[in-house]
C-alpha positions as a Markdown table, in Angstrom:
| # | Residue | x | y | z |
|---|---|---|---|---|
| 1 | Unk | 13.7 | -14.6 | 32.1 |
| 2 | Unk | 12.5 | -18.3 | 32.6 |
| 3 | Unk | 13.7 | -20.7 | 35.2 |
| 4 | Unk | 16.4 | -22.6 | 33.0 |
| 5 | Unk | 15.7 | -25.8 | 35.6 |
| 6 | Unk | 11.8 | -25.7 | 34.6 |
| 7 | Unk | 12.4 | -25.3 | 31.0 |
| 8 | Unk | 14.8 | -28.7 | 30.9 |
| 9 | Unk | 12.6 | -30.7 | 33.3 |
| 10 | Unk | 9.5 | -29.8 | 30.8 |
| 11 | Unk | 12.2 | -31.2 | 27.8 |
| 12 | Unk | 12.6 | -33.9 | 29.6 |
| 13 | Unk | 9.0 | -34.7 | 30.3 |
| 14 | Unk | 8.4 | -34.7 | 26.7 |
| 15 | Unk | 11.5 | -36.7 | 25.8 |
| 16 | Unk | 10.9 | -39.3 | 28.4 |
| 17 | Unk | 7.2 | -40.0 | 26.3 |
| 18 | Unk | 10.0 | -41.8 | 23.7 |
| 19 | Unk | 9.6 | -45.5 | 23.8 |
| 20 | Unk | 12.6 | -47.5 | 24.6 |
| 21 | Unk | 14.3 | -44.6 | 26.2 |
| 22 | Unk | 15.9 | -43.4 | 28.6 |
| 23 | Unk | 16.3 | -39.8 | 29.1 |
| 24 | Unk | 19.9 | -37.9 | 30.7 |
| 25 | Unk | 19.8 | -34.5 | 31.4 |
| 26 | Unk | 23.6 | -33.5 | 30.5 |
| 27 | Unk | 25.0 | -36.0 | 32.0 |
| 28 | Unk | 25.7 | -39.9 | 30.4 |
| 29 | Unk | 26.8 | -42.8 | 33.5 |
| 30 | Unk | 29.4 | -44.2 | 32.8 |
| 31 | Unk | 27.6 | -47.3 | 33.0 |
| 32 | Unk | 24.6 | -47.7 | 30.5 |
| 33 | Unk | 21.6 | -50.1 | 30.4 |
| 34 | Unk | 23.2 | -53.1 | 27.4 |
| 35 | Unk | 21.1 | -55.8 | 25.9 |
| 36 | Unk | 22.3 | -58.8 | 24.6 |
| 37 | Unk | 25.9 | -56.6 | 24.6 |
| 38 | Unk | 24.5 | -53.4 | 22.7 |
| 39 | Unk | 23.5 | -50.2 | 24.7 |
| 40 | Unk | 20.2 | -48.9 | 24.8 |
| 41 | Unk | 19.0 | -46.3 | 23.0 |
| 42 | Unk | 19.1 | -43.4 | 24.9 |
| 43 | Unk | 18.7 | -39.6 | 24.8 |
| 44 | Unk | 20.8 | -36.4 | 26.5 |
| 45 | Unk | 19.7 | -33.4 | 26.6 |
| 46 | Unk | 22.6 | -30.5 | 26.6 |
| 47 | Unk | 21.2 | -27.3 | 27.8 |
| 48 | Unk | 22.8 | -24.5 | 29.8 |
| 49 | Unk | 20.6 | -21.2 | 31.1 |
| 50 | Unk | 19.1 | -19.1 | 28.8 |
| 51 | Unk | 19.8 | -15.2 | 27.2 |
| 52 | Unk | 17.8 | -12.8 | 27.4 |
| 53 | Unk | 16.2 | -10.9 | 24.2 |
| 54 | Unk | 18.1 | -7.1 | 24.1 |
| 55 | Unk | 15.2 | -5.8 | 23.3 |
| 56 | Unk | 14.1 | -2.3 | 24.5 |
| 57 | Unk | 10.5 | -0.9 | 24.8 |
| 58 | Unk | 9.4 | 2.4 | 24.0 |
| 59 | Unk | 10.0 | 3.6 | 27.1 |
| 60 | Unk | 13.5 | 2.4 | 27.2 |
| 61 | Unk | 13.2 | -0.5 | 30.0 |
| 62 | Unk | 14.8 | -3.5 | 29.3 |
| 63 | Unk | 12.7 | -6.9 | 28.7 |
| 64 | Unk | 12.6 | -8.9 | 30.8 |
| 65 | Unk | 10.3 | -11.5 | 30.9 |
| 66 | Unk | 11.6 | -13.4 | 27.1 |
| 67 | Unk | 14.3 | -15.5 | 27.6 |
| 68 | Unk | 16.1 | -17.2 | 24.3 |
| 69 | Unk | 16.3 | -20.6 | 25.7 |
| 70 | Unk | 18.5 | -22.9 | 23.0 |
| 71 | Unk | 19.7 | -26.8 | 23.8 |
| 72 | Unk | 20.9 | -29.9 | 21.9 |
| 73 | Unk | 19.3 | -33.4 | 21.9 |
| 74 | Unk | 21.6 | -36.3 | 21.3 |
| 75 | Unk | 19.8 | -39.5 | 20.1 |
| 76 | Unk | 21.7 | -42.3 | 20.5 |
| 77 | Unk | 20.8 | -45.8 | 19.6 |
| 78 | Unk | 24.0 | -49.4 | 19.2 |
| 79 | Unk | 23.7 | -48.8 | 14.8 |
| 80 | Unk | 22.6 | -45.9 | 12.7 |
| 81 | Unk | 19.2 | -47.1 | 12.3 |
| 82 | Unk | 18.6 | -48.0 | 15.6 |
| 83 | Unk | 20.0 | -43.4 | 16.5 |
| 84 | Unk | 17.9 | -42.9 | 13.1 |
| 85 | Unk | 14.7 | -43.8 | 15.0 |
| 86 | Unk | 15.2 | -42.4 | 17.8 |
| 87 | Unk | 16.2 | -39.3 | 16.8 |
| 88 | Unk | 12.7 | -39.2 | 14.8 |
| 89 | Unk | 11.2 | -40.0 | 18.1 |
| 90 | Unk | 12.9 | -36.6 | 19.2 |
| 91 | Unk | 11.6 | -35.0 | 16.9 |
| 92 | Unk | 8.4 | -36.2 | 16.6 |
| 93 | Unk | 8.3 | -35.2 | 20.5 |
| 94 | Unk | 9.5 | -32.3 | 20.5 |
| 95 | Unk | 8.8 | -29.9 | 17.5 |
| 96 | Unk | 6.1 | -27.2 | 18.0 |
| 97 | Unk | 6.1 | -28.3 | 21.6 |
| 98 | Unk | 4.8 | -25.9 | 24.2 |
| 99 | Unk | 7.0 | -25.5 | 26.9 |
| 100 | Unk | 6.8 | -23.1 | 29.9 |
| 101 | Unk | 5.1 | -19.5 | 28.0 |
| 102 | Unk | 6.5 | -20.6 | 24.5 |
| 103 | Unk | 7.2 | -23.3 | 21.8 |
| 104 | Unk | 9.4 | -25.7 | 21.1 |
| 105 | Unk | 11.6 | -25.6 | 17.0 |
| 106 | Unk | 14.9 | -26.6 | 15.4 |
| 107 | Unk | 17.7 | -24.4 | 16.0 |
| 108 | Unk | 18.1 | -23.9 | 11.9 |
| 109 | Unk | 21.7 | -21.4 | 13.3 |
| 110 | Unk | 23.0 | -24.7 | 15.3 |
| 111 | Unk | 25.5 | -27.7 | 14.3 |
| 112 | Unk | 23.1 | -30.7 | 13.4 |
| 113 | Unk | 24.2 | -33.5 | 11.6 |
| 114 | Unk | 22.6 | -35.1 | 8.4 |
| 115 | Unk | 23.8 | -38.3 | 9.0 |
| 116 | Unk | 24.6 | -40.6 | 12.2 |
| 117 | Unk | 27.8 | -40.5 | 13.5 |
| 118 | Unk | 30.0 | -43.3 | 15.3 |
| 119 | Unk | 31.0 | -42.9 | 18.5 |
| 120 | Unk | 33.8 | -46.2 | 18.7 |
| 121 | Unk | 36.0 | -44.5 | 21.2 |
| 122 | Unk | 33.9 | -46.0 | 23.7 |
| 123 | Unk | 32.7 | -50.0 | 24.3 |
| 124 | Unk | 30.5 | -50.9 | 23.5 |
| 125 | Unk | 30.4 | -48.8 | 20.3 |
| 126 | Unk | 27.5 | -46.5 | 19.5 |
| 127 | Unk | 26.3 | -44.3 | 16.8 |
| 128 | Unk | 25.0 | -40.6 | 17.9 |
| 129 | Unk | 22.5 | -38.2 | 15.6 |
| 130 | Unk | 22.7 | -34.3 | 17.8 |
| 131 | Unk | 20.2 | -32.0 | 17.0 |
| 132 | Unk | 19.9 | -28.3 | 17.8 |
| 133 | Unk | 16.6 | -27.0 | 19.8 |
| 134 | Unk | 15.5 | -23.3 | 20.3 |
| 135 | Unk | 13.2 | -21.9 | 23.1 |
| 136 | Unk | 11.8 | -18.4 | 22.6 |
| 137 | Unk | 9.7 | -17.7 | 26.0 |
| 138 | Unk | 7.2 | -14.9 | 26.1 |
């Protein structure tokens, strides 16, 4: 199986190319950078360990070099239009990107919001746009 930390690092490196956004790996700091009383846009990557593929070769051996690596990104901005712009930039950075020995694609089986979701439980409030991704290495 592929190393999930290396895969996550590569995804974060791709997302670091999005202009004007910080990238966080599974942990959002309690104090975020702000400009004019509004949070600066950022992206969060939520990744796990990946799963092996339950395939067996013709000779009965378990395939060990293929990993299904599902992860989520959350694009965040102080207003819906900014969260949408960040989400669009995430799509452009990740769709069909080569990571490890695989290609990143949207995970159509995962939860994906079709509009921004306001989060008013924090101050300053923000809008989020989650997306699910799948990487199959081989």
